[in-house]
N, C-alpha and C positions, 0 to 999 in steps of 0.2 A: 447225111443219111441219119435219121433219128429213130429208125426201127430198132428196138432193143428186145432181147430175150427176157422171158419172165425170170429166169434164174439170176441173171445179172441184176435186174431191177430189184428183186426181193433180197438179194444179198446186200445191196446198198441200203435198202429199207431196214434190214435187221441191224446193220452196222450203226445206223443213225436213229433207230428206235421209232420209226414211223411205219404206216401201212399205206397201201395203194388201193384206191377204189377201182373196181372192175365194172365198167358200165357196158351194158348190152346195146347193140346197135342193129338197126334194120334198114336205115335209109340215110340220105344226105343230111336232113335236118337234125337228126340225132347226132351224127358225126360232127357237124359244125358246132352244135351246142356244147358237146363234150370238150372239143378242142379249144373253143373260145374260153371256156371256164379254166381249162388247164393253162392256157396262155395267161389269163388274168392272175392265176395263182402261182405261175412259174413252177408248175408241178409236172412230174412225169405221170403217165396215165396208162391204164390197161383198158383197151377196147376189146370186147369179146362178142362173138357171134355164135348163136346156137345153130343146130341143124335146121331148125325152123326158119331162122333168119337167112341161112344160106339158100334154102329152097325159095323163100319169099323174094329175095333180092337177086338171086343167081350169083354163083361164085365169081363169075367174070366181073359183074357189076360191083360186088363187094371189094374185089381185089383192086379195081381201078379207083374206087372210092378211098380206100386206105392209101393208095399211092398218092392221091390228090391231097389228102390230109397231111401226109408226111411232107409233101412239097410245100404246102401252104404254111406249115408250122415246123420247119426244119430244126428249130432249136428246142423242141419238146420231145423227149424220149417217149416213143409209143410202142407198147407191146400189143401185138395183135394175137388174140387168144381164141382157140376153139373151145366153146363152152359145152360141156357134157357130150363128148364124143361117145358113140355107142359101140364102135368096133375099130379095128385097125385101119380099115379103108377110109373111114371118116377122118381120122387123124392124119393119115398120109396125104390125102387130097387137100386137106387144109394147109399143110406145109407147102404143097405144090403151088398153092395160090397165095403164098406170101405170109402165112401165119408164122409167127416166131415161137409160138407156144401152143400146146394142145392139152386138153383134159381128156383122159381116158376114164370114163365113169364105169368101172367094172363092178360097181355095187349092184347094177342091174344087168341082165343079159342083153343081147343085141337088140331085142324087141323094145328095150327101154321101159319095160313095165313089169318084168318078172325079176324078183330079188334073186341075186346070184349067190352061189356058194363062195366061201372064202378062197378056195383053191382056184376057182374060175377067175375071180378078181385078181389074184396074184399073177396068174399066168398071162392073162391078156394085158395087164398093165405093164408087166415086165417086157413083153414083146414090143409094146409101143415105146417104152423107154429106150430100148435098144435101137429101134428104128430112128426115133427122133434125135437121140444123142449122136448118132452117126453124122448127122448134118448140122448139129449144133443147136437144135430146137429144144425147148424146155418141156417138161411133162408134169402135169398135176394129176394126182390120183385121188380117189375117194374111198374111204373106209367107213362102213355104216351107211344106212339108207336115209336119205333126207325125208323127214316127215314130222307130223305133229305128235308131241308127247301127250297132248290133251285127248286126242281122238284116235291115235294110232294110224291115221290116214295120211296119205300124201296129197300133194296138189300138182296136177299135171301142168307142165309148162312146155308149149310147143310139142305136145304129145309125149313128153318125157316125164315119167313118174310111175310109181308102182300102183297096182290096183289092189283093193281090199284093205285089210288091216294088218299091222305088224306089232309085235311086242317091243317093249323097251330095249331088250337085248339086241334087236336088229336096228333100232332107231338111235342107239347111242354107240359111238365108237369105243371099242375096248382098248384102253391104254397099252396093255401088254401086247395085244395083237397089232397095235399101231407100230410098235418097235419092229416086230417081225416083218410087217408089211413094207416098211420103208427099206429095211435091209434087203429084202428079196426083190423088190421092184426097182429100187434106185430112183424113185421119183424125186423131183426137185421141190415139190410142194404137196401138202396133204390136206384134202378137204375133210373136215370133221363133221360128223352127225351129232347134233346136240340139241335138237328140238326146233330148229328153224325149218321153214318150208317155202316153196315157191309161191308167188302170187301175193295178193293183198290180205287174204284171210288167214293169217298165221296163228293168231291167238284170239280167244274170246274175252280176254281181260289183259290188263298190263302184266307182262310175264314176270314170274319170279323163278326161283331155283327149281321148282317142281316141273315147270314146263319149258324153261330155257336153261339147260344144264351147262352153264359156263364153267362149272367145276371140272367138267370133262376136259375142256381146253387146258385148264391149268395143270391138270395131272399129266396130260400128254406132253405138254411143254416141259414139265419137270423131267420126264423120261427122254424126250427128244428136243433138247434145248437148241440144237443146231438145224432143226427142220422147220421150214416155213409152213405155217398153218393157214388154212383158208376157211372163211365163213361164207357159206352159200345162203341164199334166201335171206339176205340181211338188209332189205329195205326197211325203213323205220315207219312207213305208212303214216306220215304226219297228219295230225288232226285237221290242220288248216286246208290241206289238199283234199281231204275227204269232204270238208264243208263246202269248198268251192264247187266241186263236182255236183254235190247234192243241191246246192243253191241254184244251179243252172240246169236242173232237170235230170240229174243223175239219180241212181237208186242204189247207192252203196250202203249196205248195212254197217253198223258200227264195228270197227275192227282195230286190232293193235298189231304193230310190227315190232322190230327189234330196236329197243331204245339205244340211242347213240352212246349213252354212258356205258351200256353193256359191251358195245363194240370196242369202246376205248379201253375197257377192262381187258378185253381179249387181246388188244394190241400190246398191252403190257406183258402178255404171256404168249408171245410168239406168233400172233395172227398178223400176217403181212399182206393178205389179199382179201378184200371184202366185196362180194358180189352184190350189185345194185341194179335193178331193172324196174321194179314196180313203182318206186318213187318217181322216176323219170316219166313213166307212162302216165301216172296220175297228174303230174305237173302239166304235161302237154294237153291231156284230155280236158282238164279244168278250164284252161284258157280257150281251147277250141269251143267248148260248150258255151263259155261266156260270150265269145264273139257271135256265135250263132243266135244266142238268146237276145243280145242287145242290138244286133244288126241282122235281123232275119232276111234282109234283102241281099246280104253279102254272098258273093259266089267266087271271089278271087282267092284261090288257095293261099297266096302270099299274105293276105290280110289276116288269116287265122293261124297260119303256120309260123309267122314271125313272132307273135306273142307266145306261141307254144314253145318255140325254141328258146326265147328269153326266160321263160319259167323253168325249163329244164336246165338251162345254163346256171341259173341261180341255185338250184338244188346241187348240181355238180360242184359248183364253187364252194358251197357250204361244206360238202363232204371232204374236199381237199383240206379245208381248214381244220375240220374236226378230227381227221385222221392223221394230221401232222405232215401231210404230203407237200404242202406249199413251200416254195423256195428251193426245192432240190433239183429242178430241171437242169440247171446249168452246172450242177456239181457232179454230174455223172458223165464219164467218158465212155460213150457207147462202143462196145466191141462187136464186130461183125460175127455172124454165125459161124464162119469158117474158123475163127479164133476160138469160139466156144467149143466147137467140135474137137479141136486139138486138146482143150482142157479136159473134156470128158475122156478122151482116148488115153490120156496120161494117168487118169484116176484122181486128178486134182479135185474134181467136183463130186466124188463119191460121198455118200452120206457119212457124217461124223457123229459118233455117239458119245454121250457123257462118260460112260464107262465101257470097257470092252464087253462084247456080248458073252464071251466065255466066263469073264469074272462075274457077270450078272447071273449067269446060270449056276 
């Protein structure tokens, strides 16, 4: 059984100084591409599904797909993670269908588009933590709203994202508030808002400190050195993938993603989970467009999905190397969720702070 909880995986990553890419999945081709890359790299992996993915593929289909990937690759630790859960039910049903980890995104209300109050975020995230920890599942929370520091706007992903414009105070996680949030919610990982956003169109220029606030991560890590941090919206949107898409009939405007070197900087300051979806979509789309352009008579899905899978596999393999994940798959002794539940119950996995909260006050 290679299914692992996010908490155990990120604890191992922190101990050894690496991070784990979290790749989104919607179908069989993506699952096989991710897992073949993990196998090649001998790396543990996080596979995550959004609410949109669950609606697209159906929970039963996704559950059977993950069962199959675990059976095909029993030697690779796989964390199955709910991405951007919008309420308690979304997280609970994910666990029912075999997810070992859930994200409760309380930065937005249940409609997934209205920025929520801090108290709302704390209360709903705490409820999900209590529920998940009872059965040994892990919880990721989010503090601050994901969006662009250039425009103040967000990018909807599967219908998830705020509407309108927000100020920097809402788009950047407050380090003091982060400490309070972790203490009150007991989350296993904390997603940070620091200028990244969903989709391909993250920045209109190569990002610097004004629009990609890596300093926020560094300050939060200083105050919460034992908390696993998460970077959302962290596809790098490689130029070569943009060029391939446009060469074969696409119309992607010039755009910039999160540079790998900035992600590596984050890894040095407590980032242990990095969310990637757009890069994989672009890799697959470019090859499908190429096959259609070069062989307009082709109608066998296998003939264009196979090169698409190979392109996605290449990107995933590259990220395992860049994030330091490769080579660790056989160095983790996977604990079942029942054991993790007991560890939560004893308080062993409660958040640890660099100094006591009372002393800090």
